[in-house]
N, C-alpha and C positions, 0 to 999 in steps of 0.2 A: 531358944533353940540355937545350937551352934551352926555357924556358917560353913557350907561345904567348900572345899578348896577348888580353885579353878582347874579344869582338865587340860589346859594347853601345855603346861610343862610336861605332863605325862605323855601326851601325844608327840611332843618334840623329841623326848627321849626314845620313844618307840621308833619314830622315823629315822633317827640317827642310828639306832641298832639295826634297822632293816637296811639302811644304806651301807653299813659296814659289812653286813652279811652278803649283800649283793656284790660288793667289791671283792670280798674273799672268794666268792663263787667265780667271779670273772677271772680273778688272778689264778685260780686253780684250774681253769679250762686250758687244755692243751693248744687251743687255737688263739689264745691271747697273744697279740703282737705279731701274729703270722700273716695277717691279711686274709685269713680264712675264717669262714663262719658257716653256721648251719641254719639257713633261712627256713628250712622245712625238713620234716623227717625224711632221711635218706638222701638229702641234698647237701653237698659241700660246695660252698661258693668261695672262689679265690679272687680277691679284689686287687691283688698285687702281682708281682712276678712269681712264677713257679719254676724253681731250679731243681731239676732231678739229676743226680749224679750216678744213680744206679738204674737197674732195670725197672720198667714200669709196665704193668699188664692191665689192659683195658678189655674187659670181657663183654661189655655192652656197647651201645651206640655212642659215638663221640662226635660232637659238632664243634667246629672251629670257625668262628665268624671273623677272626682277625688274621693277620699275617702269621704264617708258620714257616720256620726255617729249619731244615734238616741238614745237619752238617756231616752226618755219616751215611752209611748204607741204609736203605729202606727196603724191606722185603714185603711185597704185597701178594698174599696167597689167595685172595679172592678177586672179584671183579672190580676194576678201577673205572669209574665213570667220570669223564671229563667233558666240559662244554666244548662245542665245536669251535675250531679256529684258534685255540690258545697255544698250540705247539706248532712252530714253523720248522722248516727243513734245517735251519742252523742249529737247532737243539737236538737233532736226530743223529745218531751214529751212522745210520744207513738210510738216508732220505730217499724219497722218490726221485728218480733220475729221468728227465725228459731227453729225447733225442729226435732230431729231424733227419730224414733220409732223402737224398736227391741223387739219382743215378741215371745218366742219359747217354745215348750214343747217337752219333750222326754218321756212322759208317754206312757205306753202301751195301746193305744186306738184301738178299732176295727172300721171297716167301714161297712156300709150297702148300699143298693141301694138308700135308702132315705138319704137326706142331713143331716149331723151332724155338729154342730158348734164345731170347734176344738180349736180355739184361739180367744179371744176377748180382745180388748184393748180400754179403754175409755180415751179420751184425754180431759183435761180441757181447755176451751177457756180462754186465758190469758186476763188480764185487758187491756182495751184500744183498743181492736181489735174487728172486727165484720165479718171478712172474712178469708178464708184460701184456700191455694192451697195444695192439698194432692196428692202425687205421691208415689206409692209403689208396692209391689208384695207379693204374697204368694207362698211358696214352701212347697209342701206336698210329703213326702217320705213314702211309705208303701209297704208291701210285700203281694203279691197275695198268700194266703194260700189255695186256692182252687186247684182242679185238672184240671182246664180249663183256657184258655186264657180269660182275663177280661180287663176292662178298669178302670183307676183311674181318678177321676175328682177332680178339685180344684176350689174354688170360692173366690173372694175377694170382700167384701162388705164395702163401705165407707158411713157412715151416712145414712144407709138404702137403698142405691142403689147398686145393684149387678153387678159385672163384667161379670157374665155368666160363666157356667162351661167349663173347658178346659180338654179334654180327652187325656189320655196317655195309649196306649196298654201295658199290662204287662203279660208276660208268667207265667204259673203256677210255684209257688215256687220261683219266682224272685222278687226282689224289683223294684219298679218303682218310678219315680219322675214326679210330675205334677207341672208346673209353671203357674201362671196367674198374669198379671199386670193390674193396673187400675189407673186412675187419675181423680180427681174431683176438681172443683172450688166451694167452699161453700160460700154463702153470707147470710146476715141476722142473723149472729150468736150473741149470747148473752154472754158477759164476765161472767165466772163462770159456764156456761153451759158445755155440753159434746158433743164430736164428737166420735162416736164409730167405730172402725175398727174391722172387723170380718173375720176370715178365716173358710171356711167350706170344707168338703170333702164327696165324695160318690164313689160307685163302679157302674159298668155297669150292672152286672147280678146276683152277689151273694155276701153274706157277707164275709168279710175277718176278721179272728181272729187277735188279737193284737200281733204283732211281732216287737217290737222296732220301731214302727211307729213314725215319727217326722213331725211336722207342724210348720212353722215359718211365721211371718209377719215382713217385713222390709219396712219402709216408711219414707219419708221426708215431713215435714209439714212446710209451711211458713204462719204464721199468719200476717195479716195486716188489715188496715182500708179501 
């Protein structure tokens, strides 16, 4: 009976044919040498640099885990969500603008039962802002020059809205101090316009002559858009 030939030469030829077919298929792929591959249906993976010289449209979700540099204009028509604290004032064209206000007088002014404007400070709205948060207080120190116990009132007005009077009992011949605090959020401001802070004072029953009376406004203003 004739001996059958060994199968290995035939297997080797088939493996070489398959290797050549795979090589031809790989060379025919448009992704060959591009650093791009298709690891799964509907997924294109870029393992190298991606240089796009023309328009690119992304209609689905896009995730960027590495650094991204945009050298031209970027228009964002949806909501942009950013982590807190990553943008400081140096990167803003119109940053938040803080301002401190201190206005005082040591003039000899008298007080009456009717309200008197004692200190007024006009603040100029900075460029690029249209809102403000104003927090402050008024301190009024005055001497009761009458022969009876009376009351000292102070009031803090921010942009036309009053805090309301706060009363302090003062014995005859004694100095008294009246404090009042107030805070307002102002919107719809116009750059270059003014926001006026006003301190007023009055007494409860009779007029007090001027005896080194002092009235002061202290406030903190945060301007923003």
